[in-house]
C-alpha positions in Angstrom: 98.6 66.9 116.7 99.3 66.0 113.1 102.1 67.8 111.2 99.8 67.7 108.2 96.2 66.5 108.4 94.9 63.5 106.5 93.1 65.0 103.5 89.3 64.7 103.3 87.3 64.6 100.2 85.1 67.6 99.4 81.4 67.1 98.8 80.4 66.3 95.3 76.9 65.0 94.7 75.8 62.9 91.8 76.8 59.6 90.2 79.6 61.1 88.1 81.1 62.7 91.2 81.1 59.5 93.1 82.9 57.7 90.2 85.5 60.4 90.0 86.0 60.4 93.8 86.6 56.6 93.9 90.3 56.2 94.9 91.3 54.0 91.9 89.9 56.5 89.4 91.7 59.6 90.7 94.8 57.5 91.4 95.0 56.3 87.7 94.2 59.8 86.4 97.0 61.2 88.5 99.4 58.5 87.4 98.7 59.3 83.7 99.1 63.1 84.3 102.2 63.1 86.5 103.7 60.2 84.6 103.2 62.0 81.3 104.9 65.1 82.6 107.8 63.0 83.8 108.1 61.2 80.4 108.2 64.5 78.6 110.8 66.1 80.8 113.2 63.1 81.0 116.1 62.5 78.6 116.7 66.2 77.9 118.9 68.8 79.5 119.1 68.6 83.4 117.2 71.9 83.8 114.2 70.3 82.0 113.9 67.8 84.8 113.6 70.6 87.3 110.9 72.3 85.2 109.1 69.0 84.9 109.0 68.7 88.7 107.2 72.0 89.0 104.7 70.9 86.2 104.2 67.6 88.0 103.2 69.3 91.2 100.7 71.5 89.2 99.2 68.4 87.5 98.9 66.6 90.8 97.1 69.5 92.4 94.7 69.8 89.5 93.9 66.1 89.6 93.2 66.2 93.3 91.2 69.4 93.1 89.1 68.7 90.0 88.9 64.9 89.8 89.2 63.6 93.4 87.6 66.7 94.8 89.8 66.6 97.9 92.1 69.0 99.7 95.9 68.6 99.4 97.5 69.3 102.8 100.4 66.9 101.7 101.7 69.6 99.3 100.7 72.6 101.4 103.1 75.6 101.3 103.0 75.9 105.1 106.2 74.5 106.5 107.1 73.1 103.1 110.7 74.4 103.3 111.3 73.1 106.9 109.8 69.7 106.1 111.8 69.4 102.9 115.0 70.2 104.8 114.1 67.7 107.5 113.8 65.1 104.8 117.1 66.2 103.2 118.8 65.8 106.6 117.3 62.3 107.0 118.3 61.3 103.5 121.9 62.5 104.0 122.1 60.7 107.4 120.8 57.5 105.8 123.4 57.4 103.1 126.2 58.8 105.3 125.7 56.1 108.0 125.4 53.4 105.3 128.6 54.5 103.5 130.6 54.9 106.6 129.9 51.3 107.5 131.1 50.0 104.1 133.7 52.7 103.2 136.6 50.2 103.4 135.0 48.1 100.7 135.4 50.9 98.1 138.3 52.8 96.5 137.7 56.4 95.5 139.5 58.8 93.1 138.6 62.3 92.0 136.7 62.5 88.7 137.7 64.8 85.9 135.6 67.7 84.7 133.9 70.7 86.3 132.7 70.1 89.8 130.1 72.9 89.5 128.6 71.5 86.3 128.5 68.0 87.8 126.8 69.1 91.0 124.2 71.2 89.3 123.4 68.5 86.7 123.0 65.8 89.3 120.9 68.0 91.6 118.5 69.0 88.8 118.0 65.5 87.5 117.5 64.0 91.0 115.1 66.8 92.0 112.9 65.9 89.0 113.1 62.2 89.8 112.4 62.7 93.5 109.4 65.0 93.0 107.7 62.9 90.3 108.3 59.5 92.0 107.0 60.8 95.4 103.9 62.3 93.8 103.3 59.0 92.0 104.0 56.6 94.9 103.4 58.4 98.1 101.0 61.1 96.8 98.8 59.0 94.5 99.3 55.3 95.0 99.8 55.2 98.8 96.9 57.6 99.5 94.6 55.9 97.0 95.3 52.4 98.4 95.1 53.7 101.9 91.5 54.7 101.3 90.7 51.2 100.1 92.6 49.1 102.7 94.2 51.3 105.3 97.8 52.6 105.9 99.5 49.2 106.4 98.0 47.7 103.3 99.0 50.8 101.3 102.6 50.9 102.7 103.3 47.2 101.9 101.6 47.4 98.5 103.5 50.5 97.4 106.8 49.1 98.8 106.5 45.9 96.8 105.5 47.8 93.7 108.4 50.2 94.0 110.9 47.3 94.4 109.3 45.4 91.4 109.6 48.4 89.1 113.3 48.7 89.9 113.8 45.1 88.7 114.1 46.6 85.2 117.1 48.7 86.1 120.7 47.7 85.1 122.3 45.2 87.4 119.0 44.4 89.2 118.3 41.1 90.8 115.5 39.7 93.0 117.7 40.7 96.0 118.1 44.3 94.8 114.3 44.5 94.2 113.7 43.4 97.8 116.3 45.9 99.1 114.7 48.8 97.2 111.3 47.7 98.5 112.5 48.0 102.1 114.9 51.0 101.7 112.8 53.1 99.5 109.3 51.7 99.7 109.2 51.3 103.4 111.4 54.2 104.5 109.9 56.8 102.2 106.4 55.5 102.9 107.1 55.7 106.7 108.4 59.3 106.2 105.1 60.3 104.5 102.9 58.6 107.1 104.8 60.1 109.9 104.6 63.7 108.7 101.9 63.5 106.0 104.1 65.7 103.8 105.2 65.0 100.2 108.0 67.6 100.8 109.6 65.6 103.5 109.6 62.4 101.4 110.9 64.4 98.4 113.7 65.9 100.5 114.8 62.4 101.7 114.6 60.9 98.3 116.5 63.9 96.7 119.3 63.9 99.3 119.7 60.1 99.1 120.0 60.0 95.3 122.1 63.1 95.0 124.6 62.0 97.6 125.0 58.6 96.0 125.4 60.2 92.6 128.0 62.7 93.7 130.0 59.8 95.3 130.3 58.3 91.8 128.1 55.3 92.7 125.3 54.0 90.5 121.8 55.2 91.6 119.6 52.1 91.5 121.8 50.7 88.8 122.0 53.9 86.7 125.6 55.1 86.6 126.5 58.7 85.7 129.6 60.9 86.3 130.0 62.2 89.9 132.6 64.2 91.8 134.3 60.9 92.6 135.0 57.6 90.7 134.0 54.7 93.0 135.2 51.2 92.6 133.7 48.4 94.7 136.3 46.1 96.1 134.4 44.0 98.6 131.7 41.3 98.3 128.6 42.3 96.3 126.2 41.8 99.3 128.1 44.5 101.1 128.9 46.9 98.2 125.8 46.4 96.1 128.0 45.6 93.0 126.9 47.0 89.7 123.5 48.1 91.1 125.1 50.5 93.6 125.0 50.9 97.4 121.3 50.4 97.4 121.9 46.7 96.6 123.9 46.3 99.8 122.5 44.7 102.9 123.8 47.6 105.1 121.3 50.3 104.0 118.5 47.7 104.3 119.2 47.5 108.0 119.8 51.2 108.4 116.6 52.1 106.7 114.6 49.8 109.0 116.3 51.5 112.0 114.9 54.8 110.7 111.5 53.6 109.4 110.3 51.8 112.5 110.5 54.8 114.9 108.7 56.9 112.1 105.9 54.4 112.0 105.6 54.3 115.7 105.4 58.1 115.7 102.8 58.0 112.9 100.6 55.7 115.0 100.9 57.9 118.1 100.0 61.0 116.0 96.9 59.2 114.7 98.2 59.4 111.1 97.6 55.8 110.3 94.3 54.9 108.6 92.8 51.7 109.9 91.8 48.9 107.5 88.2 49.3 106.3 85.7 46.8 107.6 82.8 46.0 105.3 
């Protein structure tokens, strides 16, 4: 039994309806809408990022309902909380295991400032980032590409794209792009395919970025004040250097150890869409 069923398109006769229901059309419409909300809510006070996350979900639902004419079980309220907390647990586990393996390669000191303000600020910003990025990549791109070429094609394509986009981040290299493609693209994609829930992927993404930020490490190259000040002391391949722990080889391995069982479970649940044969 699926945790959340694969969405089916509703009936919409006529040529215009067929055009709107074509995956690339509603995917692009959703990217413009959700991406626009993300752009408007970024760069302001942290609370604006959280408000933007709510607006992004509303825009996503509207595009799916009125453009794609399909149901949205992936953002259903049923079990949303439990699935989000499952994702949060997985995200924290992922970073905790990765950091424990490389902890001797860093030095940490307490950062100045209010701990409450720092925690609330990081949580608000990372919630906005997690929601919008998961709606864009797992909600729109993965599901749109999945309808064109199947789940494996969609997983690989979105992973490569996710890694490529992060090449523009501070401290990025070809290696960090590959690392992000595996850690984020494959792991988050596998989480979605396993549970067919945006909330689970959002929870994992949110816990991952928030934990890294609170430790005082750059989040995909973007540094911001955390509860701690972290200084890498070991080799860059182990610590990730300026890019942060996501540029380390350790979380690449840990992410695969988590993603492979998820993909096996997704296959057993019947959650993988086969490649279309023409």
